[in-house]
C-alpha positions in Angstrom: 0.0 0.0 0.0 2.8 2.4 0.8 4.0 2.2 -2.8 0.6 3.3 -4.2 0.4 6.7 -2.5 3.5 8.1 -4.2 2.2 6.9 -7.6 -1.1 8.6 -6.9 0.6 11.8 -5.8 2.8 11.6 -8.9 -0.2 10.9 -11.1 -2.0 13.9 -9.6 1.0 16.2 -10.2 1.3 14.9 -13.7 -2.4 15.4 -14.4 -2.2 19.0 -13.0 0.9 19.7 -15.1 -1.0 18.3 -18.1 -4.1 20.5 -17.3 -1.9 23.6 -16.9 -0.2 22.9 -20.2 -3.6 22.4 -21.9 -4.9 25.6 -20.4 -1.9 27.5 -21.7 -2.3 26.0 -25.2 -6.0 26.7 -25.1 -5.4 30.4 -24.1 -2.9 30.8 -26.9 -4.5 28.7 -29.7 -8.1 27.9 -28.6 -9.7 24.7 -27.6 -9.3 23.2 -31.1 -5.5 23.3 -30.7 -3.8 20.0 -31.7 -3.4 17.5 -28.9 0.3 17.1 -30.0 0.8 20.8 -29.0 -0.6 20.1 -25.5 1.5 16.9 -25.2 4.7 18.9 -26.2 3.9 21.7 -23.7 3.3 19.1 -21.0 6.3 17.0 -21.9 4.2 13.8 -22.2 3.2 11.6 -25.1 -0.1 11.9 -26.8 -1.1 8.5 -25.4 -0.8 9.9 -21.8 -3.3 12.6 -22.7 -5.8 10.1 -24.2 -5.4 7.8 -21.3 -6.5 10.6 -18.9 -8.9 12.3 -21.3 -10.4 10.0 -24.0 -12.1 12.8 -25.8 -11.4 16.5 -26.4 -14.6 17.3 -24.5 -13.2 15.4 -21.5 -10.0 17.4 -21.7 -11.8 20.7 -22.1 -14.1 20.0 -19.1 -11.2 19.0 -17.0 -9.3 22.2 -17.9 -12.4 24.3 -17.2 -12.8 22.7 -13.7 -9.1 23.0 -13.1 -9.1 26.7 -14.0 -12.2 27.4 -11.8 -10.5 25.7 -8.9 -7.3 27.6 -9.5 -9.2 30.9 -9.6 -11.1 29.9 -6.5 -7.9 29.2 -4.6 -6.0 32.2 -5.9 -8.5 34.8 -4.5 -7.8 34.3 -0.8 -4.1 33.7 -1.5 -3.7 36.9 -3.4 -5.6 38.8 -0.7 -3.4 37.4 2.0 -0.1 38.0 0.1 -1.0 41.1 -2.0 0.2 44.6 -1.4 -3.4 45.8 -1.2 -6.9 44.4 -1.7 -7.2 46.4 -4.9 -4.0 44.9 -6.2 -5.2 41.4 -5.3 -8.5 42.1 -7.1 -6.7 43.2 -10.2 -4.4 40.2 -10.2 -7.4 37.9 -9.7 -9.2 39.5 -12.6 -6.1 38.8 -14.8 -6.4 35.1 -13.9 -10.2 35.3 -14.6 -9.5 36.8 -18.0 -7.2 33.8 -18.9 -10.0 31.5 -17.8 -12.6 33.3 -19.9 -10.4 33.1 -23.0 -10.4 29.3 -22.6 -14.1 29.2 -21.6 -15.2 30.8 -24.9 -14.3 27.7 -26.8 -16.0 25.4 -24.3 -19.5 25.9 -25.8 -18.3 24.6 -29.2 -16.6 21.6 -27.6 -19.8 20.6 -25.7 -22.4 21.4 -28.4 -24.1 18.1 -28.0 -24.1 18.1 -24.2 -26.2 21.1 -23.1 -26.8 19.6 -19.6 -23.1 19.2 -19.1 -22.5 22.8 -20.1 -25.2 24.0 -17.7 -23.7 21.9 -14.9 -20.3 23.5 -15.5 -21.8 27.0 -15.6 -23.4 26.4 -12.2 -20.0 25.1 -10.9 -18.4 28.3 -12.2 -20.9 30.6 -10.5 -21.0 28.7 -7.2 -17.2 28.8 -6.9 -16.1 32.1 -8.4 -18.8 34.6 -7.5 -18.1 34.3 -3.8 -14.4 34.7 -4.3 -14.9 37.9 -6.5 -17.3 39.2 -3.8 -14.6 38.6 -1.1 -12.1 40.5 -3.1 -14.5 43.4 -3.8 -15.6 43.6 -0.1 -11.9 43.7 1.0 -11.1 46.5 -1.5 -14.2 48.4 -0.5 -13.5 48.0 3.2 -10.0 49.4 2.6 -11.5 52.4 0.8 -9.9 51.5 -2.5 -13.0 51.0 -4.6 -16.6 51.9 -4.7 -18.7 49.5 -2.7 -21.8 49.3 -5.0 -20.5 46.8 -7.6 -22.0 43.4 -7.3 -19.5 40.6 -8.0 -21.6 38.9 -10.7 -22.1 42.2 -12.5 -18.3 42.8 -12.5 -17.7 39.3 -13.7 -20.3 39.7 -16.5 -18.7 43.0 -17.5 -15.2 41.4 -17.7 -16.7 38.5 -19.7 -18.4 40.8 -22.1 -15.1 42.7 -22.7 -13.4 39.3 -23.4 -15.8 38.2 -26.1 -13.7 39.9 -28.9 -10.4 38.5 -27.6 -9.9 36.4 -30.7 -9.6 39.6 -32.9 -6.0 40.7 -33.1 -7.1 44.3 -33.5 -8.9 44.2 -30.1 -7.0 44.3 -26.8 -9.4 42.7 -24.3 -6.8 42.9 -21.5 -6.5 46.7 -21.9 -10.3 47.2 -21.8 -10.5 45.0 -18.7 -7.8 47.1 -17.1 -9.8 50.2 -17.9 -12.9 48.7 -16.3 -11.0 47.7 -13.1 -9.3 51.1 -12.9 -12.9 52.6 -13.0 -13.7 50.8 -9.8 -11.2 53.0 -7.9 -12.5 55.6 -5.5 -12.2 59.1 -7.0 -12.7 57.9 -10.6 -15.7 58.7 -12.7 -17.2 61.1 -10.2 -17.2 58.7 -7.3 
């Protein structure tokens, strides 16, 4: 039994590394990126990917959940380690933007599984809205931002700004930075 635990820990680390690599490739090239690109980025063979994730939809769903979990865990960590609650919020929004860029391809990958997509969307809301709310509350309590912005509204606003991210003439990150800067106290007549 003692030999199995290290293998499981290694397998978990390998799977996380694979999901991180897949997320990075999806952000750069979309969810239709070749599996060989993901395998190369992860430093594994294509067979390893297919062993863990038999279909592209399985891989996309796993990346989606992995990124939601990473964003969920990052919020409190950034708040604890950040220079200010506003800085933590801005850093978290950057992670959220990376997630959204990947998420936009999810609908296409799951076209035939609307119930699965709905389930993932509920997972997304249940996990991320409270984290965004915690960051907003901390920044508002510190007097750094206006307090009247609901977390779901902010997340929808960021999401709407990311819709055009595939167009090389559009800089979604710049527009999101403008939105986040607009939360600061003393901007836009606040």
